[in-house]
N, C-alpha and C positions, 0 to 999 in steps of 0.2 A: 543408465541413469544414475546410479549414485557416484560412479566413476565424473559422468559429465558435470555433475552440482559441484564434486571436489574441484574440478578443473575452473569453473565458474569463478569459483571464489579469488583465484590468481587475479580477474580482472576488478575485483572489487576496489582496489586502490588505484583511483585515477582523479584527472583532475577535476574530471567533468562531475563523478560521485562527492568528490570534496566541496565544489559549490553548489551542487544540489543540498548536501548537510547545511551547509551556510546559507541557503535561504529558507530551508525548512528550520533551522535553530534560530534564524534571526525572525519569522512570523511566528515562532511559538513564545521568545520572548515579548514580542510585541503585543500579542493576545494576552500574554500572561497574567498581567491588572486586569483582564476582566473577568479570569476563571473565577472567583466569587459571585460577580456580578449574573455571569450566565446560569452555574450553578441554580442560584436562586431561584432566576426565572422560568427555570425547566422543571427542574426538581420538584414533586409533589402537582405538576400539571399533568390534568388527566385528559386533555385534549392532545398534548406532546407526548405523553405514555403510552397512548390508543395508537399515534400515527407512528410513534417509530420502536414500539412494542418487537414487531416481527424482525427489527434488524438485529438482533440479540441471536437470532436462530440463523437468519440469512449468511447474515456474515462471520459464522461460527467456523471456525478452522477445518471441521469436520465436515460439514457444509461444502466449503469451495474446493477441499480435497476431494470430495469426494466426485464433485463436477469435473474436475480435472481429471482425476483418473477414469470416470465415463467416457470423457474425450479421448484419451488415450489407448485404451481399450476398444473404442469403436474403430478407431484408425487402425489398430493393429489386426483387428478381426476382420476387418475388411480391405486389409492391404492397401491402406492410406495413408502414404508418408506425411503427407501434409498434416493430415488431421493428425495422427499418431504425435508427431513434431510441435504441434500447438499445445497437447496436451502435456507432452513431456516438459515443456518450457513452463507451465502453468505450473505443475507439480513441483520442479525446481525453484520458480519462483516464489512460493509460498515457504518452500523449507530455508530459503535464503532470508525470506522475510522473518520467518520465527526465529532463526538461528540469533540474526541482529537484534529483533526485538528482547529475546528475553537475555542476550547479554545488555542490554540496557537496561533492561527492568532492575534487573541484581547489580546492576552496578552503580546507579543513580539511587534506587530504593526509596522513589518517593510514594509515599502515602495516599491512598484511593481517601475520593470525598468520603466514602459512608465508612471509611475507616475500617474494611476488610481486612488491609492487607497493605504491604509496601512494594508494589508492583504497579503502580499507576503508569508510570512513563515509561516509555513511549504506550499507547493503542496498539493489541498487538490485531484489534479488528479492523481499524481503520489501514493499518501497515498491510495485512494480508489483501485484504479486498482493493487496495489500492495497487499493490504486486499484481495480482489477479487483472486487473484493469490495464495496467501498463504492458504485461504481457500480450493481453488481446489486441490493444492497439500496434503493437510490431507486428503481429501477423494479420491483423483483419480493415487496419487504417481506421481513421476516423468515426466514419460511418458507423460503424460497427464497435466502435472503441467510447463514443461519448456515451452510449447507454450504460456501461459498463463503469465510467467515471461517476454519471449520477448516483448510481446504486452504490459507489463505494461511498461517495461524500454522508448518501443518506444512510449508511451504514456507521461513518464516522460518527454522523452526529448524532445515531439513535445511543451512543453511548453514556453521553450527558443526562438525558432524563432517567435512566435508569441509573444515575450517581455511581456511576464504576468509574467514569475519569474526568478530568479535567479538561476544558476547551483546548488549552496550551498542549495536552498527551494527543489529542487525537490531529492537531495540525502536524506535531513532529511524527506521528506514526504515519499518516500520508506520507511525507516526504521520506521515510526510511521505506514503505511501498515502493514509491517511484526508484528509488536508487534498488533496492533487489530485482524489481522488475527489468529495470534498465540494464543491470549488469548481465543477467543473464541470456538476454536479447543483443548485448551489445559487440558480440564476435560475430554474429548473421551477417548473411550475404548482404545486405543492404543497413545503411546505415539508421540510425535511431534517428526520426524526424525532430524529436523536439531535444533542444541542447540549452545548457545554460556555458555562458562566454563572458568573460572579461570586456567591461566596458569601460569607458572612462570614467574615475568617480565611481565605478559600483560593477553590479552583473546583469545583465540581461539573459531572460529567457526565449529562445527562438524557435518558431516553428518552421519545417520546411516541409512543404507540400510535396508530396511523389505525383510524377508525372504517369500515368498508367500506356 
């Protein structure tokens, strides 16, 4: 598994990942002027706090890594290679997400809204849950992955009422997670169904539906 993770990093530099980073960066810049307004609207709201409080635990790296490890272990114990493969890709996606996120955190040094430290950008919770969802999408398709992306979005938003991240942190963190999950699965047997490509005047995100 460790060897596979090291090999996966060679797939990281790619045109498509550069485009995903550009899209994520562009969206983060677009919502950056709203950071203060969103922060004031959500922080201190008892309703938002109650609704999104579980997101802190559900999107924690330990929770996600534990879930991925269970999937991997079940696949190995029951001798089901497809199941263990899913678990392995989930673990590797989380590992790559963390590597990218921590590198960016200690490079950008953006202060958290609660002023607890300078590791705000990007959101690790958003990155990890979107990496998890993206790896699931690769193996299970959109029917099962949509709930995972909804969950990932919920976790990303949950970091705002907690006053741990700015809105733009979570937006770019989501892109980091997609890049991590896509990179780990980019060399699989089937092409990744969501792609970013150049179009005249900009870029487009395209989804290709697989036939059974």
